[in-house]
N, C-alpha and C positions, 0 to 999 in steps of 0.2 A: 724866844723870838720865833715867829711863824716861818715855816719853810716856804719858799716861793713856789708858786704853782708851776708845774712843768710846761714847757713849750710843746709844740706839735711838730711832727715830721710831715711836711707838705710834699706830695708827689706831683711834680710839675711836668706835664707833657711838653714836648718840643715839636716844632714843625718838622715834617719829613724831608723837606728839601728847601729850595730857595723860594719859599712861599710867604706871602704877607701874613703876619701873625693874626691879624683880625679876620682873616678869611677862614681860619681853621680852629681858632681858640676863642672861647668865651671871654668877654671883657672882665668877668668876675675873676678870672685867673690872675689878672694883673694885681688885683687887690691882695690876693694871697702871696704873690711874688714879693710885693712891697712890704709884707709883714716879716720878711726874712732878711737877715744881714749876713747869713752864712749859707753856703750851698755845697752840696756833695755832687760832684760832676765826673763825667768820664773824660772830658777834654776841656781844659780851662779856656782855651782860646775860643772855641765854638760856643761855650757856655756864656762867655762875656758878650759875644756877638748877639746871641739870642736875647739876653737880658736887655741889651741896648735897644734892640728892635721892639722889645716888650714895654718900653718906656718906664723902666725901673726908676723910682724917684730918688734913689741914693746914688751918689757918685760911684761909678763902677770900680774905681780904685780903692774905695772904702769898704768894698765887700770882701768877705773872706771865702776862699775856695778850698775844699778838700777833694783830693783826687781819688776816685774809686774806679778801679779797672781790674783786669784779670791778674795783675801783679800785686794788688793790695793784699797785705797779710791780715789774717783774722784779728790779731791783737791791735791792729791800727784802727779798727772800726769803732771801738769804744770811745776813743778820743774825739771822734767826729760828732758824737752826740752830746758832748759836754755842755754845749750852750743850752740844750733842752732842759738840763737840770737847773739852769739859771733862769728858767722861765722864758727863753727865747725860742722862736720858731726857726727851723732849718729846712731848706728846700732840697729835695732830691731831684736832680735834673738829668734826664736821659740825653744821650747824644742825638737821638732822633726817635720820635714817637713817645710811647708811654714808659715810664720807669718800671723796672722789675719784669718787663716782658722782653725776652731776648737780649737782656743786658745784666750786668752784675748787681743791680740794685736790690735784688731780693734779700741778700745777706744783711744789709743795713735795716731793711724793713723788719726782718725776723728779729734782729736785736732790739729794735724799738718796741715791738710787741712784748718781748721778754721783760722789758723795763716798764711795762704798762704805760707806754707813751701813745697818745692818740695819733693815728696815721690817717691823713686826709688825702684821698686820691682825687685829683682834678680831672675834668673832662678834656679829652684831646684825641688827636688822630692816632690810630694803631694800624699799621700796614697789614698786620695779620688779620684783624677783624674786618677791615675794609676790603681785603682780598676775598675773604669768604663771603662777605655780603654780595660782592659783584660777580662771584664765580658762577652762581646757579648750581653749584654742587651742594651736597648735603650739609646744611647749616645747623641741623639738629644733632648731628653726631660727627665731630671732627677732632683732629689731634694735631698739635704743633710739635714738630720734631727737631727744631733748631737746625744746626748744620749737619750735613751728611759727611761721612768719612772722605778724606782727601785721596787715600790710596785706592787705585782703580778697582781692585778685586773686592775690597771691603765696600766700596761705594755701590758696585753692581749688586752685591749681596743685599745691601740695605734697601736699594731701590726695589728689588724683586720682593723683599719681605714686606715693604710698605704697600706695594701694589696688591699683593695677596691679602694683606690685612684689610685693605679698603674694600675688597670684594667680600671677604668672609664676614666682616662686621658692618658692611655698608657705611663706612666711615671715611670721610674726606681726610686725606693726609696732606699737611702743609709743611714746607721746609724752606730754608733760605740758603744762600751761598754768598761768599765774599764776592762783591761785584765784578772783580776782574776775572773770576772763574765762572761767571754765569753762562758763557757760551759753551763751556765744557759740560756744565750741568745739563743744559738743554740737549746737547749732543748725546749724552749718556741716557737721558730719559727716552729720547727717540730710538736709541739703539736697543735698549733692554726691555722697555715696557711693551705690552701686547698692543696690537693695532687698534683694538676697540677701547682701550683705556682713555679716559678723558683727561686732558691736561690743560690747566689754566696758568698763564704767566701774567702776573700783575706787576707792572714796572712803573717806577716814579709816581707812586700813588700820591694824590692830592696836589701834584704840581702841574704846570702847564703842559708838560710832555708826558702826562699820564697815558699809559696804554695797558688795557686789560683784554687779553685774547684767550678764548676758549675754543678747543677743537680736539678731535680724536688724534691719537698718536699717528695713525695712518696718514692723516692730513698734515700734521705737524712735520712729518718727514719731507714734505714737499715745500715747506716754507723756508724763507731766508730771513732771519731776524738777528740783529746785532745787539746783544744785551751787555756788552762789555762796559764795565764801570757804571752801569745803571742799576740802582738798588731794586731788587726784584723778589717777589714771593712766588714760589712754585706750589701748585696744588694738583694732586692726582686723585682719581677715583675710577675704579674698575667696577662696572655694573654687571 
């Protein structure tokens, strides 16, 4: 008896905020979504909400969800791909933006490659790429650094290191913060970076309240901006 053909791992981007799906995602994505009856997600409630907005053609209660987050154990990953061996596609759905970028999705993609599974990335919004596009900073040489340390002394050390690195390598440095700590991040950048360092803050990208502001640290020190609970990307470059 012939072995069934393997399914595919479909990487499904999600909207970055409360934005209409058809404004930021190609219609073709829905075709791929509808080829999946199982999904690997960070948050089941928000995943269900996104799929309903995407006009999935299967009853939402008939879909199967696997939870993938920072608490997921490595041995749990294998079971998530079982349906692929049965010839079925499975979707990897980010909480916001593109799977595998600033989320735990990379581990399941790595496992899929090790099993010779076709990985299909779909087009969608990435706050990181959209921020560098809109920044006017160096888009030929840049690095994403994820989250900076929470502890004050370590954070200061990391900010100064990235600022110096941006100058020595002429490389834009990007990082993010938990939204409720954004104001503290902005305060620390204004406090520790040199006056002529350029800072871009890209907030609520692709939503109606989108705000992308670039200025020198010297001028940022004069601004009043409330970033609390607003997803933001921070970019610095010292020339």
